[in-house]
C-alpha positions as CSV (number, residue, x, y, z in Angstrom):
1,X,-113.3,-39.6,17.8
2,X,-116.8,-40.6,19.0
3,X,-118.2,-39.8,22.4
4,X,-118.1,-43.4,23.6
5,X,-114.5,-43.8,22.5
6,X,-113.5,-40.6,24.1
7,X,-115.2,-41.6,27.3
8,X,-113.3,-44.9,27.3
9,X,-110.0,-43.0,26.7
10,X,-110.7,-40.6,29.7
11,X,-111.6,-43.5,32.0
12,X,-108.6,-45.6,31.0
13,X,-106.2,-42.6,31.5
14,X,-107.7,-42.0,35.0
15,X,-107.5,-45.6,36.2
16,X,-103.9,-46.0,34.9
17,X,-102.2,-42.6,35.7
18,X,-103.9,-41.6,39.0
19,X,-102.9,-44.8,40.9
20,X,-99.3,-44.4,39.6
21,X,-99.3,-40.8,40.9
22,X,-100.7,-42.0,44.2
23,X,-98.0,-44.6,44.6
24,X,-95.4,-41.8,44.0
25,X,-96.8,-39.9,46.9
26,X,-98.9,-37.4,44.9
27,X,-102.5,-36.5,45.5
28,X,-105.3,-37.7,43.3
29,X,-105.8,-34.1,42.1
30,X,-102.3,-34.0,40.7
31,X,-102.9,-37.5,39.2
32,X,-106.0,-36.2,37.3
33,X,-104.0,-33.1,36.2
34,X,-101.2,-35.3,34.9
35,X,-103.7,-37.5,33.1
36,X,-105.2,-34.4,31.4
37,X,-101.7,-33.2,30.4
38,X,-101.1,-36.6,28.8
39,X,-104.4,-36.6,27.0
40,X,-103.8,-33.0,25.8
41,X,-100.8,-34.2,23.9
42,X,-102.7,-36.9,22.0
43,X,-103.5,-35.8,18.4
44,X,-107.1,-37.1,18.2
45,X,-108.0,-35.5,21.6
46,X,-106.1,-32.3,20.8
47,X,-108.9,-31.4,18.4
48,X,-111.5,-31.7,21.1
49,X,-113.1,-28.6,22.6
50,X,-111.3,-28.7,25.9
51,X,-113.0,-25.5,27.0
52,X,-116.5,-27.0,26.4
53,X,-115.5,-30.1,28.3
54,X,-114.3,-27.9,31.1
55,X,-117.6,-26.1,31.4
56,X,-119.4,-29.4,31.5
57,X,-117.1,-30.8,34.1
58,X,-117.8,-27.8,36.4
59,X,-120.8,-29.8,37.5
60,X,-118.2,-31.7,39.6
61,X,-117.4,-28.4,41.4
62,X,-121.2,-28.0,42.1
63,X,-121.3,-31.4,43.8
64,X,-118.2,-30.6,45.8
65,X,-119.7,-27.3,47.1
66,X,-122.9,-29.3,48.1
67,X,-120.8,-31.7,50.1
68,X,-118.9,-28.8,51.7
69,X,-122.3,-27.3,52.7
70,X,-123.2,-30.7,54.3
71,X,-120.1,-30.5,56.4
72,X,-120.8,-27.0,57.7
73,X,-122.9,-28.0,60.8
74,X,-123.3,-25.0,63.1
75,X,-122.0,-27.0,66.1
76,X,-118.8,-27.9,64.2
77,X,-118.2,-24.3,63.2
78,X,-118.8,-23.1,66.7
79,X,-116.2,-25.5,68.2
80,X,-113.6,-24.4,65.6
81,X,-114.7,-20.8,65.4
82,X,-111.3,-19.4,66.5
83,X,-109.4,-21.2,63.8
84,X,-112.0,-20.9,61.1
85,X,-113.1,-17.3,61.5
86,X,-109.9,-16.1,63.1
87,X,-106.9,-17.7,61.4
88,X,-108.8,-18.7,58.3
89,X,-110.2,-15.2,57.6
90,X,-106.9,-13.5,58.4
91,X,-105.0,-15.8,56.1
92,X,-107.3,-15.4,53.1
93,X,-107.5,-11.6,53.5
94,X,-103.8,-11.0,54.2
95,X,-102.6,-13.3,51.4
96,X,-105.0,-11.8,48.9
97,X,-103.9,-8.3,49.8
98,X,-100.1,-9.1,49.7
99,X,-100.4,-11.2,46.5
100,X,-102.5,-8.6,44.7
101,X,-100.1,-5.8,45.5
102,X,-97.2,-7.8,44.2
103,X,-99.0,-8.7,41.0
104,X,-99.9,-5.1,40.4
105,X,-96.3,-4.1,40.9
106,X,-95.5,-6.7,38.2
107,X,-97.7,-4.7,35.8
108,X,-100.9,-6.8,35.9
109,X,-104.1,-4.6,35.8
110,X,-106.2,-4.3,39.0
111,X,-109.2,-6.6,38.3
112,X,-107.0,-9.4,37.0
113,X,-104.5,-9.0,39.9
114,X,-107.3,-9.1,42.5
115,X,-108.8,-12.2,41.0
116,X,-105.4,-13.9,40.8
117,X,-104.5,-12.8,44.3
118,X,-107.7,-14.3,45.8
119,X,-107.4,-17.5,43.7
120,X,-103.8,-18.0,44.8
121,X,-104.6,-17.4,48.4
122,X,-106.5,-20.6,48.5
123,X,-104.8,-23.9,49.3
124,X,-105.7,-27.4,48.2
125,X,-108.2,-29.0,50.6
126,X,-108.0,-32.4,49.0
127,X,-104.2,-32.4,48.8
128,X,-103.5,-31.1,52.4
129,X,-106.1,-33.3,54.1
130,X,-104.8,-36.3,52.3
131,X,-101.2,-35.5,53.5
132,X,-102.3,-34.9,57.0
133,X,-104.5,-38.0,57.1
134,X,-101.7,-40.3,55.8
135,X,-99.2,-38.9,58.3
136,X,-101.8,-39.1,61.1
137,X,-101.4,-35.4,61.9
138,X,-105.0,-34.1,61.5
139,X,-105.4,-33.9,65.3
140,X,-102.0,-32.2,65.9
141,X,-102.2,-28.5,66.5
142,X,-101.0,-27.7,63.0
143,X,-103.4,-30.2,61.6
144,X,-106.4,-28.5,63.3
145,X,-105.1,-25.1,62.2
146,X,-104.8,-26.2,58.6
147,X,-108.3,-27.8,58.6
148,X,-109.9,-24.7,60.1
149,X,-108.1,-22.5,57.5
150,X,-109.1,-24.8,54.6
151,X,-112.7,-24.8,55.8
152,X,-112.8,-21.0,55.7
153,X,-111.2,-21.0,52.3
154,X,-113.8,-23.4,50.9
155,X,-116.6,-21.1,52.2
156,X,-114.8,-18.1,50.7
157,X,-115.0,-19.6,47.2
158,X,-118.8,-19.0,47.2
159,X,-118.6,-15.1,47.4
160,X,-115.7,-15.3,45.0
161,X,-117.7,-17.1,42.3
162,X,-120.6,-14.7,43.0
163,X,-118.4,-11.6,42.6
164,X,-116.9,-13.0,39.3
165,X,-120.4,-13.5,38.0
166,X,-121.5,-9.9,39.0
167,X,-118.3,-8.2,37.7
168,X,-117.8,-10.1,34.5
169,X,-118.2,-8.5,31.1
170,X,-121.0,-11.0,30.3
171,X,-122.6,-9.7,33.4
172,X,-125.8,-11.0,34.5
173,X,-127.8,-7.9,33.7
174,X,-129.8,-9.9,31.2
175,X,-130.8,-12.6,33.6
176,X,-130.5,-11.1,37.1
177,X,-133.7,-9.5,38.2
178,X,-135.2,-8.5,41.5
179,X,-138.2,-10.6,40.6
180,X,-135.9,-13.6,40.1
181,X,-134.1,-12.9,43.3
182,X,-137.4,-12.6,45.2
183,X,-138.6,-15.9,43.9
184,X,-135.3,-17.5,44.8
185,X,-135.5,-16.2,48.4
186,X,-139.0,-17.5,48.6
187,X,-138.0,-20.9,47.2
188,X,-135.1,-21.1,49.7
189,X,-137.4,-20.3,52.6
190,X,-140.0,-22.9,51.4
191,X,-137.2,-25.5,50.9
192,X,-136.0,-25.0,54.4
193,X,-139.2,-26.3,55.8
194,X,-140.2,-28.8,53.1
195,X,-136.9,-30.6,52.4
196,X,-137.0,-32.8,55.4
197,X,-140.6,-34.0,55.0
198,X,-139.9,-34.7,51.3
199,X,-136.7,-36.7,52.1
200,X,-138.6,-38.5,54.9
201,X,-141.3,-39.5,52.4
202,X,-138.9,-40.7,49.8
203,X,-136.8,-42.6,52.5
204,X,-140.0,-44.4,53.7
205,X,-140.3,-46.1,50.3
206,X,-137.0,-47.9,51.1
207,X,-136.1,-47.8,47.4
208,X,-132.4,-46.9,47.4
209,X,-132.3,-45.6,43.8
210,X,-135.1,-43.1,44.5
211,X,-133.2,-41.6,47.4
212,X,-130.1,-41.3,45.1
213,X,-132.3,-39.6,42.5
214,X,-133.6,-37.3,45.2
215,X,-130.1,-36.3,46.2
216,X,-129.1,-35.6,42.6
217,X,-132.3,-33.6,42.1
218,X,-131.6,-31.6,45.2
219,X,-128.2,-30.6,44.0
220,X,-129.0,-29.9,40.4
221,X,-132.3,-28.3,41.2
222,X,-130.6,-25.8,43.5
223,X,-127.9,-25.2,41.0
224,X,-130.3,-24.6,38.1
225,X,-132.5,-22.3,40.2
226,X,-129.6,-20.1,41.2
227,X,-128.4,-20.1,37.6
228,X,-131.8,-19.0,36.4
229,X,-131.7,-16.1,38.9
230,X,-128.3,-15.1,37.4
231,X,-126.3,-16.3,40.4
232,X,-123.6,-19.0,40.8
233,X,-124.7,-22.7,40.5
234,X,-122.1,-23.5,43.1
235,X,-123.7,-21.1,45.5
236,X,-127.1,-22.8,45.1
237,X,-125.6,-26.2,45.7
238,X,-123.7,-24.9,48.8
239,X,-126.8,-23.5,50.4
240,X,-128.8,-26.7,49.6
241,X,-126.1,-28.6,51.5
242,X,-126.3,-26.3,54.5
243,X,-130.1,-26.7,54.6
244,X,-129.8,-30.4,55.3
245,X,-126.5,-30.3,57.2
246,X,-128.3,-31.0,60.5
247,X,-130.8,-33.5,59.2
248,X,-130.8,-37.2,59.8
249,X,-130.3,-37.8,56.1
250,X,-127.0,-35.9,55.8
251,X,-124.7,-39.0,55.7
252,X,-126.9,-40.8,53.2
253,X,-127.0,-37.7,51.0
254,X,-123.3,-37.4,51.1
255,X,-122.8,-41.1,50.4
256,X,-125.1,-40.9,47.3
257,X,-123.5,-37.7,45.9
258,X,-119.9,-38.6,46.6
259,X,-119.4,-41.0,43.6
260,X,-120.7,-38.5,41.2
261,X,-118.7,-35.7,42.8
262,X,-115.5,-37.7,42.6
263,X,-115.9,-38.7,39.0
264,X,-117.0,-35.3,37.8
265,X,-114.2,-33.5,39.8
266,X,-111.7,-35.9,38.2
267,X,-113.1,-35.0,34.8
268,X,-112.8,-31.3,35.7
269,X,-109.1,-31.6,36.7
270,X,-108.4,-33.7,33.6
271,X,-110.0,-30.9,31.5
272,X,-107.9,-28.4,33.3
273,X,-104.8,-30.5,32.6
274,X,-105.8,-30.6,28.9
275,X,-105.9,-26.8,28.8
276,X,-102.5,-26.3,30.4
277,X,-100.0,-24.9,28.0
278,X,-96.8,-26.9,28.5
279,X,-95.0,-24.7,26.0
280,X,-95.0,-22.0,28.7
281,X,-92.8,-24.1,30.9
282,X,-90.6,-25.1,28.0
283,X,-90.2,-21.5,26.8
284,X,-89.7,-19.8,30.2
285,X,-88.7,-22.5,32.9
286,X,-86.8,-20.0,35.1
287,X,-89.7,-17.5,35.1
288,X,-92.3,-20.2,35.9
289,X,-90.0,-21.7,38.6
290,X,-89.5,-18.3,40.2
291,X,-93.2,-17.6,40.2
292,X,-93.9,-21.0,41.8
293,X,-91.3,-20.6,44.5
294,X,-92.4,-16.9,45.0
295,X,-96.0,-18.0,45.5
296,X,-95.1,-20.6,48.1
297,X,-92.7,-18.2,49.9
298,X,-95.3,-15.4,50.1
299,X,-98.0,-17.8,51.4
300,X,-95.7,-19.3,54.0
301,X,-94.4,-15.9,55.1
302,X,-98.0,-14.6,55.6
303,X,-99.2,-17.8,57.4
304,X,-96.4,-18.2,60.0
305,X,-97.0,-14.9,62.0
306,X,-100.7,-15.4,61.8
307,X,-100.4,-18.9,63.2
308,X,-98.2,-17.6,66.0
309,X,-100.7,-14.9,66.8
310,X,-103.4,-17.6,67.1
311,X,-101.5,-19.5,69.8
312,X,-99.5,-22.1,67.9
313,X,-96.0,-22.9,69.0
314,X,-93.1,-22.0,66.7
315,X,-92.7,-25.5,65.3
316,X,-96.5,-26.0,64.8
317,X,-96.8,-22.6,63.2
318,X,-93.9,-23.5,60.8
319,X,-95.6,-26.8,59.9
320,X,-98.9,-24.9,59.3
321,X,-97.2,-22.5,57.0
322,X,-95.4,-25.2,55.0
323,X,-98.4,-27.5,54.6
324,X,-100.6,-24.6,53.2
325,X,-98.0,-23.0,51.0
326,X,-99.4,-24.4,47.7
327,X,-102.1,-23.2,45.4
328,X,-105.4,-25.2,45.4
329,X,-107.9,-26.8,43.1
330,X,-110.4,-24.0,43.6
331,X,-107.9,-21.7,41.9
332,X,-108.7,-23.7,38.7
333,X,-112.4,-23.1,39.3
334,X,-112.0,-19.4,39.9
335,X,-109.6,-18.8,37.1
336,X,-111.8,-20.7,34.6
337,X,-114.8,-18.6,35.7
338,X,-112.7,-15.4,35.5
339,X,-111.7,-16.2,31.9
340,X,-115.3,-16.9,31.0
341,X,-116.4,-13.6,32.5
342,X,-113.8,-11.7,30.7
343,X,-111.9,-10.6,33.8
344,X,-108.6,-12.3,32.8
345,X,-106.7,-13.2,29.6
346,X,-106.3,-16.8,28.7
347,X,-102.5,-16.6,28.7
348,X,-102.4,-15.2,32.2
349,X,-104.8,-17.9,33.5
350,X,-102.7,-20.6,31.8
351,X,-99.6,-19.4,33.5
352,X,-101.4,-19.3,36.9
353,X,-102.7,-22.8,36.4
354,X,-99.2,-24.1,35.7
355,X,-97.8,-22.3,38.8
356,X,-100.5,-23.7,41.0
357,X,-99.9,-27.3,39.7
358,X,-96.2,-27.0,40.2
359,X,-96.7,-25.7,43.8
360,X,-98.9,-28.7,44.6
361,X,-96.2,-31.0,43.2
362,X,-93.5,-29.4,45.3
363,X,-95.4,-29.3,48.6
364,X,-94.5,-32.9,49.8
365,X,-90.8,-32.0,49.3
366,X,-91.2,-28.8,51.2
367,X,-93.1,-30.5,54.1
368,X,-90.4,-33.3,54.2
369,X,-87.7,-30.7,54.3
370,X,-89.4,-28.8,57.1
371,X,-89.9,-32.0,59.1
372,X,-86.2,-32.7,58.9
373,X,-85.2,-29.3,60.0
374,X,-87.7,-29.3,62.9
375,X,-86.7,-32.8,63.9
376,X,-83.1,-31.5,64.2
377,X,-84.4,-28.7,66.5
378,X,-86.2,-31.3,68.6
379,X,-83.2,-33.5,68.9
380,X,-81.2,-30.6,70.3
381,X,-83.9,-30.0,73.0
382,X,-82.7,-31.6,76.3
383,X,-85.0,-34.0,78.2
384,X,-86.9,-32.5,81.2
385,X,-85.5,-32.8,84.7
386,X,-87.9,-35.3,86.5
387,X,-88.9,-34.6,90.1
388,X,-87.6,-37.3,92.5
389,X,-91.0,-38.1,94.1
390,X,-90.8,-41.9,93.7
391,X,-94.4,-42.5,92.4
392,X,-95.8,-46.0,92.4
393,X,-96.7,-45.8,88.7
394,X,-94.8,-44.7,85.6
395,X,-96.8,-44.0,82.3
396,X,-94.8,-44.2,79.1
397,X,-96.7,-42.4,76.4
398,X,-99.3,-39.8,77.1
399,X,-101.7,-40.2,74.1
400,X,-105.3,-41.2,74.3
401,X,-104.6,-44.4,76.3
402,X,-102.1,-42.9,78.6
403,X,-104.3,-39.9,79.4
404,X,-107.2,-42.1,80.4
405,X,-105.1,-44.2,82.7
406,X,-103.7,-41.0,84.2
407,X,-107.2,-39.6,84.8
408,X,-108.2,-42.7,86.6
409,X,-105.1,-42.6,88.8
410,X,-105.6,-38.9,89.6
411,X,-109.3,-39.7,90.5
412,X,-108.0,-42.1,93.2
413,X,-105.1,-39.7,94.2
414,X,-102.5,-42.2,93.1
415,X,-99.3,-40.3,92.0
416,X,-97.6,-41.1,88.7
417,X,-94.8,-40.0,86.4
418,X,-95.8,-39.5,82.8
419,X,-93.1,-39.6,80.0
420,X,-93.7,-38.5,76.4
421,X,-91.2,-38.5,73.5
422,X,-93.1,-35.9,71.4
423,X,-92.1,-32.5,72.7
424,X,-94.9,-30.7,70.9
425,X,-97.5,-33.0,72.5
426,X,-95.8,-32.3,75.9
427,X,-96.2,-28.6,75.4
428,X,-99.8,-29.0,74.2
429,X,-101.1,-31.2,77.1
430,X,-99.3,-29.0,79.7
431,X,-101.7,-26.2,78.6
432,X,-104.5,-28.2,80.3
433,X,-102.7,-28.6,83.6
434,X,-101.2,-32.1,83.0
435,X,-97.9,-32.9,84.7
436,X,-95.9,-34.6,82.1
437,X,-92.2,-34.8,81.3
438,X,-90.4,-34.8,77.9
439,X,-88.3,-37.9,77.9
440,X,-87.5,-41.1,76.0
441,X,-88.7,-44.1,78.0
442,X,-86.5,-46.4,75.9
443,X,-83.4,-44.8,77.3
444,X,-82.1,-46.2,80.6
445,X,-81.0,-42.9,82.1
446,X,-84.5,-41.5,81.6
447,X,-86.1,-44.5,83.3
448,X,-83.7,-44.2,86.2
449,X,-84.5,-40.5,86.5
450,X,-88.2,-41.4,86.7
451,X,-87.4,-43.7,89.6
452,X,-88.8,-46.7,87.8
453,X,-86.9,-49.0,90.2
454,X,-89.0,-47.6,93.0
455,X,-92.3,-47.9,91.1
456,X,-94.7,-50.8,91.5
457,X,-95.8,-50.8,87.8
458,X,-95.2,-49.2,84.5
459,X,-97.9,-48.7,81.8
460,X,-96.5,-48.7,78.2
461,X,-99.2,-46.8,76.4
462,X,-97.4,-45.9,73.2
463,X,-99.0,-47.0,69.9
464,X,-95.8,-47.4,67.8
465,X,-94.9,-51.1,67.8
466,X,-91.1,-50.8,67.5
467,X,-90.9,-48.1,70.2
468,X,-93.2,-50.0,72.5
469,X,-91.0,-53.1,72.3
470,X,-87.9,-51.0,72.8
471,X,-89.4,-49.6,76.0
472,X,-90.3,-53.0,77.4
473,X,-86.8,-54.4,76.6
474,X,-85.2,-51.5,78.4
475,X,-87.5,-51.6,81.4
476,X,-86.7,-55.3,81.8
477,X,-82.9,-54.5,81.8
478,X,-83.2,-51.6,84.3
479,X,-85.8,-53.1,86.6
480,X,-86.5,-56.8,85.9
481,X,-89.1,-57.3,88.7
482,X,-91.4,-54.4,87.9
483,X,-95.0,-55.1,86.7
484,X,-95.5,-54.1,83.1
485,X,-98.9,-53.4,81.6
486,X,-99.0,-52.5,77.9
487,X,-101.4,-51.7,75.1
488,X,-101.1,-53.5,71.8
489,X,-102.2,-52.1,68.4
490,X,-102.8,-55.5,66.8
491,X,-102.6,-59.3,67.4
492,X,-98.9,-59.6,66.4
493,X,-98.0,-56.7,68.7
494,X,-99.7,-58.5,71.6
495,X,-97.7,-61.7,70.8
496,X,-94.4,-59.8,70.7
497,X,-95.3,-58.2,74.1
498,X,-96.3,-61.6,75.6
499,X,-93.0,-63.1,74.3
500,X,-91.2,-60.4,76.4
501,X,-93.0,-61.4,79.6
502,X,-95.3,-58.4,79.8
503,X,-97.7,-59.0,82.7
504,X,-100.9,-57.7,81.1
505,X,-101.6,-56.8,77.5
506,X,-104.7,-55.4,76.0
507,X,-105.4,-54.8,72.3
508,X,-106.7,-51.3,71.5
509,X,-110.0,-52.2,70.0
510,X,-110.8,-55.5,71.6
511,X,-113.3,-54.6,74.3
512,X,-115.0,-51.9,72.2
513,X,-115.4,-54.4,69.4
514,X,-116.9,-57.0,71.7
515,X,-119.3,-54.5,73.2
516,X,-120.4,-53.4,69.8
517,X,-120.9,-57.0,68.7
518,X,-123.0,-57.7,71.8
519,X,-125.2,-54.7,71.1
520,X,-125.6,-55.8,67.5
521,X,-126.8,-59.3,68.5
522,X,-129.4,-57.7,70.8
523,X,-130.6,-55.5,68.1
524,X,-131.0,-58.5,65.8
525,X,-133.4,-60.0,68.3
526,X,-131.2,-62.1,70.6
527,X,-132.0,-61.8,74.4
528,X,-129.5,-59.7,76.4
529,X,-128.3,-62.7,78.4
530,X,-127.7,-64.9,75.4
531,X,-125.9,-62.0,73.6
532,X,-123.6,-61.4,76.6
533,X,-123.0,-65.2,76.9
534,X,-122.0,-65.4,73.2
535,X,-119.5,-62.6,73.5
536,X,-118.1,-64.0,76.7
537,X,-117.5,-67.4,75.1
538,X,-116.0,-65.8,72.1
539,X,-113.6,-63.8,74.3
540,X,-112.7,-66.9,76.2
541,X,-112.1,-68.9,73.0
542,X,-110.0,-66.1,71.5
543,X,-107.8,-66.0,74.6
544,X,-107.2,-69.7,74.4
545,X,-106.4,-69.4,70.7
546,X,-103.9,-66.7,71.4
547,X,-102.2,-68.9,74.0
548,X,-101.8,-71.6,71.3
549,X,-100.7,-69.2,68.7
550,X,-98.0,-67.8,71.1
551,X,-96.3,-71.2,70.8
552,X,-96.1,-71.3,67.0
553,X,-96.6,-67.7,65.8
554,X,-93.1,-67.4,64.4
555,X,-93.8,-70.3,62.1
556,X,-96.0,-68.7,59.4
557,X,-97.6,-71.9,58.1
558,X,-98.3,-73.2,61.6
559,X,-99.7,-69.8,62.7
560,X,-102.0,-69.7,59.6
561,X,-103.3,-73.2,60.3
562,X,-103.9,-72.4,63.9
563,X,-106.0,-69.4,62.9
564,X,-108.1,-71.4,60.5
565,X,-108.6,-74.2,62.9
566,X,-109.6,-71.8,65.7
567,X,-112.2,-70.2,63.3
568,X,-113.7,-73.5,62.4
569,X,-113.8,-74.6,66.1
570,X,-115.6,-71.4,67.0
571,X,-118.3,-72.0,64.3
572,X,-118.7,-75.6,65.5
573,X,-119.0,-74.6,69.1
574,X,-122.0,-72.3,68.4
575,X,-123.5,-74.6,65.8
576,X,-123.7,-77.3,68.5
577,X,-125.5,-74.8,70.7
578,X,-128.0,-74.0,68.0
579,X,-128.8,-77.7,67.5
580,X,-129.6,-78.3,71.2
581,X,-132.8,-76.4,71.3
582,X,-133.7,-77.6,74.8
583,X,-130.5,-76.1,76.2
584,X,-131.6,-72.7,77.3
585,X,-129.5,-69.6,77.9
586,X,-129.9,-69.9,81.7
587,X,-128.9,-73.6,81.6
588,X,-125.8,-72.8,79.5
589,X,-124.8,-70.0,81.9
590,X,-125.2,-72.4,84.9
591,X,-123.2,-75.1,83.2
592,X,-120.5,-72.6,82.3
593,X,-120.2,-71.5,85.9
594,X,-120.0,-75.1,87.1
595,X,-117.7,-76.4,84.3
596,X,-116.0,-73.4,82.7
597,X,-113.6,-75.5,80.6
598,X,-116.5,-77.3,78.8
599,X,-117.6,-74.0,77.2
600,X,-114.4,-73.5,75.3
601,X,-113.4,-76.9,74.2
């Protein structure tokens, strides 16, 4: 099979199998592994040198470490220092020690056990962050704890790769020299001061492909320089990323490198999948299954008490332990490097790769099981007793919107009662002195306990559409005359709330989007008054459109037609303004004040 045909086969397998795995709830990493497993069973590709392909694809790991270096801004590390250097360091060290001891008791020799223990201590950054992002839990306490731990693990890979290179049987005695190291240190020092001016010079040409070429040269140049000095290519790329982490070109460099990183990492995971020996699973399914469950149990058992020691509540510590219980993609990198350095036998590495892959596949099931059990615990927790202080305002939902409303009321010394359905969030915000009650605002007894009948207004600040509508319906039953103000997450949510007679509705991103558009118009050369007038007229037109849509929005075709007509009318409105060159901004503003209806017809 020729190189072009093989490339086509690899790309086809990736674009077919990875999306299917994503639809099944798996990560892209598992998708690439499955694609590699499939390709490894094809007879023409079975004759390929998978090990050689694996070494080539390790360039993807080099690019990944460069991007990790870009993310490690000193300010970010300082803000998360307790989770990164506290919980993260403790997790890696404790899990490595415990796992290594268990492996040695199983008869594995010390060097291999230590390498395996360290490799298995790492979790999957790509896998975990994808799960947390999709479930919108990155900003929860366990999400932040997991992110800080993963960040430390990513950094820990660097000394791990360096140690493998120094301890391997192919040791670097032939290439590692003090002269080379001295030149390398001098080169790093020079690059620290020269990188920004060079990048600034290239960016000034405004030739996009040149900057992309510069980004690739930076990554590969650092990797080759470190390799020439007998050190890890990944270490060189990582340090290169850290050198420009605080520069104004960080985001552009990351954008230029990411496509290459993604493709080469995908190729790396596919090559790992091709090297996996499925006969191991077929020949000893119970052994492999026991090792997989044992790995996840050990990691979770180590993480839970560490998370509790670092201030997480019981449920959040449990979630942290479950979400980080799997092995990670860097285990493939370290195990491959360990085999190449002669620190581990191929068979042992193949078994470890299979265990890590299975642990990643089982993690969503484990997290779902944990959520179900924790939810049962939450359901058994009684709602808080609410003080009978008859405040003029009740706030349902104490997230971002509810907290800002509460801060404004507190500034004016206006008392309020805040209700929140998420008990973990209640416990979290109470740590910062907020007075908030755990209760379901969609239940009439909770609303009565909050004295909603005595309040002048209620603010429904929850983001979940169904829950928001349920609260409004219940408030109208318990206290029909109360003023209701609500946030809407989208246009349909606003229409549903308007249909229920809510007194004031505001979509989450409306004003911020309009303010952003106004600033954009000004930066494109439009005078400030004209930009403000354009946004004001758009807002007025949008409000009138929403009133018309409220009459027909349950008729899909009528709603679609109204939306199209409103868009055309808006374009025509401003096109007429552009044609009347004698009509100045000041004149339009004056006319609008005198005849406001004329501006929106």
